[in-house]
N, C-alpha and C positions, 0 to 999 in steps of 0.2 A: 325547834325543840319546845315542847310544852310540858307543863306539870299540873297535876291535879291533886289537891290535898283532901284526904278523907279523915274525919274525926268522929269520935263518939259512937263507935260500933265495933264490929269484929271483921277484920280483913283477913281472908284466907289466902296466905301466900305459901309458896313452896317451902319456905324456911320456917313456917309456923304462923301462929295467929298473932295479929297486931291489933291494938285498939285505935291506932291512928298512924297514918303514913302518907307520904307524898309519892305518887307514881310519876316518874319522868319518862316522857314518850318522845322517841325520835324515829322518824320514817315508819310510823305504824307499829313500832315495837317498843317494849319496855326497856329503856336504857338502864334504869336503876330504880330501886325502891328505897327511899330514905325514911328515917325516923320522922316523927311529927315535926315537919318544917314548913316554911312558907311556900305556897304554890300559887300558880296563876289563878286557880279557882279553889275555893274551899267548900266542901260538901259535908254537911252534918248528917251522918248516917242515922241519928236519932235512935240508937240502940239496935240498928239493923245490921245488915251484912253486906260485904263486898266479896264476891266470889269470881273465880275465873269464868269466862264465858262458856256456855254449855255447848257441847259437841254432840249432835244428834245423828246417829247413823241410820235412822229409819223414819223418813218424813215423806209420806205419800202425797200430802197436799197441805193446803192452808189458804186462808183468805178467799175461800170459794173456788180455789183452783185445785184440780187433781192432775198430778204429773202425767199420768197415762193419757189424759185428754189433751194436755197442753205441753208436749215435750219440746219446749222452745226456751230460748233465753228469757223471753218475757214471762213465761210461766214459772221458770225457776226463780226469777227475781221477785215475782209476786208471792211465791211460797216463802222465800227467805224473809221478805218484808213482813209477812204475817206472823212469823215466829220470833222475829227480833224483839218485839216488846216483852216477850216472855223469857228473855235471857239467852236465846239460842244465837250464837255468834258464828257457828260453823255447822254444816249439815250435808248429808247425802240425800238429794232428792231420790225418791224410791219408786220404781216401777213395779206394780203388781203384775203377775203373769200376763204376758201379752205376746203378740206376734213378733217374729224377727224384725219386721219393718218398724214397728213401734220401738223396739229395743234399740235398733240402729239410730233412729231419730233421737231417742233419749241420750244415747252416748254422744252423738254429735252435738246435741244441744248443750250438754254439760261442758264439753271442750270449748264451745263458743262462749258460754257464760264465763268460764275461767279467763279466756282471752279478753272478754269485755269488762272484766273486773267486778262482776256481780258479787256483792259482799257475802262472804261466808261459804260459798259453794266449794266443796273439797273434792267432789267426785260424784259417783252414782252408786246406788244400791239397786241391783236387779234381783227381785224376789220372785223366783220361778223363771221360766215355766217348767223346769225340770224337777218337778215335785210329785208327791204321791197323791193319787186320787182319793185314797183312803183317809188322808189328812189334809184335804183341800181347804178347809175353812171357808172363807168367802171367795176364794179364787175360782175362776171359771175353768172347769176341766176341759172345755172345748179348746182352750188355748195351751194346754199342756203338750209337751213334746219331748223327744229324746234329745240328748246332747250329741247331735250329729256333727259332722265335720264342718258344715257351714256355720252353725251356731257357735261351735268352739272357736272357729277362726274369728268370728265377729267379737266374741268376748275377750279374746287374747290380743286383739289389735292394740298397738301402743296408744295410750291416752294421756292427757295432760293431768288428770286427777286420779284419785283412787277409784278402783272398780271393785265393788263388793258383790258377790253372787251368792244368793241363798238357793240351795238345792237339797234334794233328798239323796243321801249317799247310796241307797239301794238302787238308784236309777243310773249310776255312773260307775266307771271303773277306777281303780287306783291310778292307772296311767292317765286317765282324763283329769283327775284331780291334780296330779303332778304337772300336767301340761298347763293347767290354769295357774297354779301357784308359781311355776317357773316364769310365767308372763307377768307376775306381779299382782294377779287377781287374789283378793281376799275371799276365801271360800268359807261359807257358813252353812251349818245344818239347819234346815227348817222344813216344815210341812212334810215330815218324814215318818214312815211307819217302820223304819229299820229296827232290827234287833240290836242287842248289846254288842255282839261281835262285829256286825257290819258298821255300826257307829264308830267303834274303837278303831277298826281298820281304816275308816275314812279319816279319822284324826291323825293316825299314823302316816297316812298318805299326804297330809298337808293341810287339812281343815283346821282353821284357827278360831272360828266363831260359831256361835249358836244364836239363831234368830228367835226372838221372844220365847225364851225357855219356858217349858211346860205347855205352851199353846201349840196346837196342831202338830203334835209329835207323840210317838209311842210312849206311854207313861211308865213309871217305876212300879213294877209288880214283883212280889217277893221271889217268884221263880222265873220272871221274864223282865229283867231290868230295863230293857228298851233304850231309847235315846236318852231319856231323862236319867236313868240309872248310870249309863255310861258317862254322861256329862258330869253328874254329881261326883262320880268316882274319879274323874279327871281333875287335875289341879292347875292346868295351864290354859285350856281353851277359854276364850272370852264369851261371856253370856249376856245377851241383851235381855232386859226384863222390863215389862210394862207394869208400873206400879200405879194402877188406877182403881183398885178395889173391885174390878170386874173381870179382868183377864185371869188373875191368879188370886187365890185366897191369901190373905195376909200371913196366916200361920204357915202356909207352904213356903212363901218367900222367906220368912224368918228361918225356917229349917234349912233352906238352900244356902242362906247367908252363913249359917253355922257350919255347913259342910265343905265350903270352898273358900279360898282367899278372897277377901273383898275386892282386891285389885283386879280380879278377873270378872267383875260384874260391871255392866254398862247400863245406865238408865236410857231408855228410848221412849219416844212419844208414840210411834206408830200412828202419827197424826193423819187425819183425813181433812178434806177441804173445810170442814166446819170450824177448825181451830182458827181463831182470829177473824171469823166471819159472823155477820149478823144472822144470815140464813143457816140454820142448822141441819137442814135436810139436803141430800145431794144424790146424784145418780152415779153408780159404779158399774161400768160396763153393761149398761142397760137395766140394772136393778136399782130400785128405789131403796135408799138407806135413810133411816130416821134416827134422830138422837133423842133418847129418852133418859132424862136424869143423868146426863153425861155419858150415856152408853150408846155406842153406834151399833145398830142392828139391822139386818135384812128382814124381809117379810117373814121368814121362818124362824127368826130369833137368833140367827147366827151372828156372832160378833163380826163387825166389819171395820177393823182398825179402831181408832180411838178419837175422842174429843179431848185428849190430854195434851198439855204443853209441858215443856221441860221444867219450868218453875214449879208447876203442879207436881211433877214427878219427884222433884227434890223434896218438896214439902211433904208429900205422902210418905216418902222413904223415912223421913224424920218422925213424923207424927204417928204413922201407922205401923212402921217396922221397928221403931226404936233405934235407928241408926243416928249417929251424931251428924250434925250439920256439916262438919268438916269432911267426914267420910262421904256423905251424900253428894257434896260438891265435887269430890274427886270422881265419884261414880258417874257424874254428869259431864265431866270435863277431862280430867287427867287420864282416866282409864280408857275411855273411847279414843282419845288421841293416841294413846299407846297402842291400842288395837290397830289403828290406822297407820301406825309407823310414823306418827307426826309429833312425837314428844319433843323433838328438837325445835319445833316451830310454834306449838300452842298447847293448851291443856292445863296451864298453871299460871299463877302470877309470879313471874320470875324474870330477871334480866335476860334479854335476848329473845324472849318469846313474844308472840303477837299481843298487842295492847288491847286485848278483848276481855271485858269483864261486865258483870251485872251487879247492880245494886238492888237489894231486897230489903223489905221491912223486917222487923224483929220476928214477925210471924211467917217470913219467907214468901211474901208476895212481891212480885217484881215492881221496881220503881223506874229504873232506867237501864239502858244497855249501851255499851261502847264497843265499837269494832274498829280496830286500828287506831285507837285513841280518840275516835270521833263519837260524840254522844248522839243518841237517837233523838233527843229532844233539844 
């Protein structure tokens, strides 16, 4: 059993905000949170923050590694290590639309990474290939396909971690959605040109998530509400949002936050290999991607994921959207954990949950990250 004492800052716990506290850790979990008492180590937050570790459900890469190119235990470990300094303590390595062979390799790699104890890996996010060519974004349409019996069997095979699948509801049936969800797959709408009725029917069939709300989906128009209109009208489905100032205008995100409960929004990075890497250019399925002023783009200017980390997402949510730091922390940890069905193991600073937390400056820049009570430095 170890204990770490934090003073002179703001500690975001499930029970409320504290200015000082000692976190007692046993077997990688928080045994208890005590008032300002003596600990094995004392850390002065210097007016900064201690937040629960961030849970990122959309991580395409990091540290120079793209998951599609390196669907292996080593690749997953490298991606997790690249994001850890920015407060990410749990994540879903994410495959962009690819062949069934690559999908199978990614699924197997995540199982192997969990067995190997790679820090933070919770499962996998498979974004595509059952998506709309009309809303393809940077995805390669040559890799798109229908949800045939073979792919459905691959996606529903029992796995050790969570499996999240982004698809276009207009390309599947309600029965297929039900088959996925019955197998424990988390189904999310993304890269979709569906109308309001089709989107709503998909949600009724079992869809519980929306991948990067507003991006690569039919917009809200006053006589054609589309995916965006259906989602903003719904109060239960979880929405991932990319708060980088490029993917969605700040005003639009502020409107969305006023339209739905905050606990149904999840901050995501949609990070590419450039995050945590010195080299900011990379290749995505044969296409050169460059990073200009923090913006990842292809040769034609199409957005290609992001150069965003989760600490930056939290900081932007506070400074650009006017959300409180406490709520932004929940959007980066508590709410994505709830979406994944893991509220009983992580997502907050509370007894019984994983001893995962991140220390940030008063301006919300990351200082250090702990996973299972172990410091990164």
